[in-house]
C-alpha positions as CSV (number, residue, x, y, z in Angstrom):
1,M,26.2,-68.0,16.3
2,K,29.8,-69.4,16.7
3,P,30.7,-73.2,17.5
4,T,31.0,-73.6,21.1
5,I,33.9,-76.1,22.3
6,Q,33.2,-78.1,25.2
7,F,36.4,-79.7,27.1
8,N,36.5,-83.0,28.8
9,E,38.7,-82.6,31.8
10,R,39.0,-86.3,32.7
11,R,40.7,-87.1,29.4
12,A,43.1,-84.8,28.3
13,L,44.2,-86.6,25.2
14,R,40.7,-86.2,23.4
15,L,39.9,-83.5,21.2
16,P,37.1,-81.1,22.4
17,K,33.4,-81.5,21.4
18,T,32.2,-78.9,19.0
19,D,28.7,-78.0,18.3
20,C,28.1,-78.3,14.7
21,S,24.8,-76.4,14.5
22,Y,26.5,-73.3,13.4
23,Q,24.5,-71.4,10.7
24,A,26.2,-68.2,8.9
25,A,24.2,-65.0,9.0
26,A,22.9,-63.7,5.6
27,M,24.4,-60.6,4.7
28,S,21.9,-58.5,2.1
29,S,24.2,-56.1,1.2
30,R,27.1,-58.4,-0.2
31,G,27.2,-61.2,-2.8
32,G,24.7,-63.7,-3.4
33,P,22.1,-63.6,-6.5
34,R,20.4,-60.5,-7.1
35,Y,16.9,-61.3,-8.9
36,G,16.8,-57.7,-10.4
37,S,20.2,-57.8,-12.6
38,R,21.5,-60.5,-14.6
39,R,25.2,-61.1,-14.8
40,P,26.6,-62.9,-18.2
41,S,27.6,-66.3,-17.6
42,I,31.3,-67.3,-17.8
43,R,30.5,-69.3,-21.2
44,A,29.2,-66.0,-22.7
45,V,32.1,-64.1,-21.6
46,S,34.6,-66.7,-22.9
47,C,32.9,-67.0,-26.3
48,E,33.1,-63.3,-26.6
49,Y,36.8,-63.2,-25.8
50,F,37.6,-66.0,-28.2
51,K,35.2,-64.3,-30.9
52,N,37.0,-60.8,-30.7
53,E,40.1,-60.6,-29.0
54,A,41.8,-64.1,-29.1
55,R,41.9,-63.9,-32.9
56,S,43.9,-60.7,-33.1
57,I,46.9,-62.0,-30.5
58,F,46.9,-65.6,-32.1
59,A,49.1,-64.8,-35.0
60,A,51.9,-63.0,-33.0
61,E,51.6,-65.9,-30.2
62,A,52.1,-68.7,-32.8
63,A,55.3,-66.7,-34.3
64,F,56.6,-66.3,-31.1
65,F,56.0,-70.0,-30.0
66,A,57.7,-71.0,-33.5
67,V,60.6,-68.9,-32.6
68,I,61.0,-70.8,-29.2
69,V,60.6,-74.2,-30.6
70,I,63.5,-73.6,-33.3
71,T,65.6,-71.8,-30.5
72,A,65.2,-75.0,-28.3
73,A,65.6,-77.4,-31.5
74,V,68.9,-76.0,-32.5
75,P,71.0,-77.1,-29.7
76,L,69.3,-80.6,-29.5
77,I,70.0,-81.1,-33.3
78,S,73.7,-80.2,-32.8
79,A,73.8,-82.4,-29.7
80,A,72.4,-85.4,-31.8
81,N,74.9,-84.6,-34.5
82,A,77.9,-84.5,-32.0
83,L,76.9,-87.8,-30.4
84,L,76.5,-89.5,-33.8
85,H,80.2,-88.4,-34.6
86,L,81.3,-89.8,-31.2
87,V,79.7,-93.1,-31.9
88,R,81.0,-93.1,-35.6
89,S,84.5,-92.4,-34.3
90,V,84.4,-95.1,-31.5
91,A,83.2,-97.8,-34.0
92,A,85.7,-96.9,-36.3
93,V,88.5,-97.7,-34.0
């Protein structure tokens, strides 16, 4: 049963009243818990993933992360070195 809307014609600025006794119909063919079959929990699935699959990829991801950090650090160190030379040259004058 869908909510029914009742309009008040006297005051057009007020919001319509809504019947809030709506109840969704149960669909037996979709979703919901099935008592005959039991699906694994998200914790069991994630534990299995970290036990089997994550270990094989971790070393490659760690190496790639190190390359990214080094690539980002080189320009920062160069900029800090240039700034240090600028400060020394201004202070010497």
